[in-house]
C-alpha positions in Angstrom: 0.0 -0.1 0.2 1.3 3.3 -0.6 2.3 5.8 1.8 -0.9 8.2 2.6 -0.3 11.6 2.0 -0.4 14.6 4.4 -1.6 18.1 4.2 1.1 20.6 4.7 0.4 22.3 8.4 -0.5 26.0 8.7 0.6 28.2 10.7 -1.4 30.0 13.6 -0.6 33.6 13.8 0.0 33.6 17.3 2.3 30.7 16.8 5.9 30.6 16.6 7.4 28.9 13.9 8.6 24.8 14.8 12.4 24.9 15.1 14.0 23.6 12.1 15.8 19.9 13.1 19.5 20.3 13.1 21.6 18.4 10.9 24.6 16.5 12.2 27.7 18.2 12.0 31.7 17.3 12.6 31.8 14.0 14.3 28.3 13.2 14.5 28.4 14.0 10.5 31.8 11.6 10.3 30.1 8.3 12.2 27.0 8.3 10.2 29.1 8.6 6.8 31.4 6.2 8.0 28.7 3.7 9.3 26.6 4.2 6.2 29.8 3.0 4.0 30.7 0.4 6.0 26.8 -1.1 5.1 27.3 0.0 1.7 30.7 -1.9 1.5 29.1 -4.9 3.1 26.1 -5.3 1.0 28.7 -5.2 -1.9 30.4 -7.8 -0.6 28.1 -10.3 -0.1 27.0 -10.1 -3.7 30.9 -10.2 -5.0 32.5 -13.1 -6.4 32.5 -15.4 -8.9 28.9 -17.6 -9.2 29.5 -21.6 -9.7 26.1 -22.1 -10.4 24.2 -20.3 -12.7 20.7 -21.8 -11.7 20.7 -22.8 -8.0 18.1 -25.0 -7.1 15.1 -24.7 -4.4 15.9 -26.8 -1.4 15.5 -30.6 -1.9 13.8 -31.2 1.5 12.1 -29.5 4.5 14.6 -29.3 7.5 14.1 -30.5 11.1 15.4 -27.7 13.1 15.7 -30.0 16.2 18.0 -32.3 14.4 20.0 -29.6 12.3 21.1 -27.7 15.5 24.5 -28.1 16.9 27.9 -28.1 15.5 29.2 -28.9 11.9 32.4 -29.3 10.7 33.0 -27.5 7.4 34.6 -29.8 5.1 35.3 -27.7 1.9 33.0 -24.6 0.7 33.4 -21.6 -2.0 36.6 -19.3 -0.9 34.9 -16.0 0.3 35.8 -12.7 2.2 35.0 -13.7 5.2 36.6 -16.8 5.7 39.7 -15.7 3.9 42.5 -18.0 5.4 40.4 -19.7 7.8 41.1 -23.4 8.6 39.2 -25.9 10.6 36.3 -24.1 10.4 33.1 -25.1 12.6 29.0 -23.9 13.0 27.2 -24.6 15.5 23.5 -23.5 15.7 21.3 -23.1 18.7 17.9 -21.6 19.3 17.0 -18.8 21.4 14.4 -17.8 23.4 13.0 -15.3 21.0 12.4 -17.7 18.1 15.6 -17.0 16.1 18.4 -19.1 15.7 22.1 -17.9 17.4 25.1 -18.5 14.9 28.4 -19.1 16.0 31.3 -19.5 13.5 34.9 -20.6 14.4 37.8 -21.3 12.8 41.6 -20.9 12.7 43.2 -18.0 11.3 46.3 -19.2 8.6 46.6 -22.7 9.7 45.1 -24.9 11.6 47.1 -24.0 14.7 46.6 -20.1 13.5 44.5 -17.9 16.4 41.2 -18.9 17.1 38.7 -16.3 15.0 35.0 -16.1 16.3 32.1 -14.6 14.5 28.4 -14.7 16.0 25.1 -13.9 14.9 21.9 -14.6 14.8 19.1 -16.2 11.8 15.3 -15.9 11.0 13.5 -18.7 9.0 12.3 -17.6 6.0 8.4 -18.2 6.0 7.1 -20.9 4.0 10.5 -22.6 3.1 9.6 -25.5 5.6 12.6 -24.3 7.5 15.6 -24.7 4.7 15.8 -21.0 3.8 17.0 -18.5 6.3 18.2 -14.7 6.8 21.7 -14.7 8.4 22.8 -11.3 10.2 26.4 -10.7 11.5 25.7 -6.8 10.9 23.2 -5.6 13.6 19.6 -5.6 12.9 20.6 -6.0 8.8 19.8 -9.5 7.6 22.0 -9.5 4.7 22.9 -13.0 4.5 20.7 -16.1 2.6 21.5 -19.3 3.5 19.9 -22.4 1.7 19.5 -25.8 3.2 20.1 -27.3 -0.6 20.3 -30.7 0.7 20.9 -32.8 3.8 21.3 -36.0 4.9 18.1 -38.4 6.0 20.4 -38.8 9.4 21.7 -35.2 9.1 25.0 -36.4 9.1 25.7 -34.1 6.0 24.6 -30.9 4.7 24.8 -28.6 1.5 24.7 -25.3 2.4 24.2 -22.5 -0.3 22.2 -19.2 -1.6 20.6 -17.7 -4.6 23.7 -16.3 -6.9 25.6 -19.1 -6.7 28.8 -17.7 -5.3 28.6 -19.3 -2.1 28.8 -22.8 -1.4 29.5 -24.9 1.9 29.6 -28.6 2.7 29.0 -29.2 6.4 29.5 -32.2 7.8 28.7 -34.2 11.6 32.2 -35.7 11.8 35.1 -33.8 12.2 37.0 -36.0 9.3 34.7 -37.4 7.1 35.7 -40.7 5.7 36.8 -40.6 1.4 33.6 -42.5 0.3 31.1 -39.6 2.0 33.8 -37.0 0.5 33.6 -38.2 -2.8 29.7 -38.6 -2.6 29.2 -35.2 -1.2 31.4 -33.6 -4.4 29.0 -36.1 -6.6 26.1 -34.5 -4.9 27.6 -30.8 -5.5 28.2 -31.5 -9.1 24.4 -32.6 -9.5 23.3 -29.7 -7.6 25.0 -27.9 -10.6 27.8 -26.4 -8.9 31.5 -26.2 -10.5 33.4 -28.7 -8.3 36.4 -27.3 -9.3 36.1 -23.8 -7.3 35.7 -26.1 -4.2 38.4 -25.5 -1.4 38.5 -28.3 0.9 39.0 -26.9 4.7 42.2 -27.9 6.9 42.3 -30.1 10.0 
């Protein structure tokens, strides 16, 4: 619905005009400008990079959140700016009392023995998605990231996560070191979903 149009206010003769709102100046204006630029940069980064799948499919099945929450180990991913240099990556999900999902990502910076990096955020379920699509926020109130559970095992031992642009892809497993047979099967499944498997970067442990 378009916004309602309001009539301009008229001044009574005995009323003094309302004081004009002062625009932020000096430090306040600088802080607002930097914040705006940071948000724009974040939005641009989220859509950057090469796409490995021109036609990302819809999620293959519903997701049982009670079975999906917990710790996942990243087996492989498409390289991205916010995980640059990350090894030994884990993602942990937990239900919150407000209905959102708490997200905690951890990795070792530069090597499996590097310093620990932790990133905390939250996710909300996209309506009518059978819990297979989420919007993720690591930027305060802004839910900028798409998180699609494209496929998962019947026993939730593995999960393939993507988003609409095809620029981001994660293969997650419950086992810290999945066996070679499962690894090969997961790469084949990713290829069947239309992804360029040559872009996969295996996470070291």
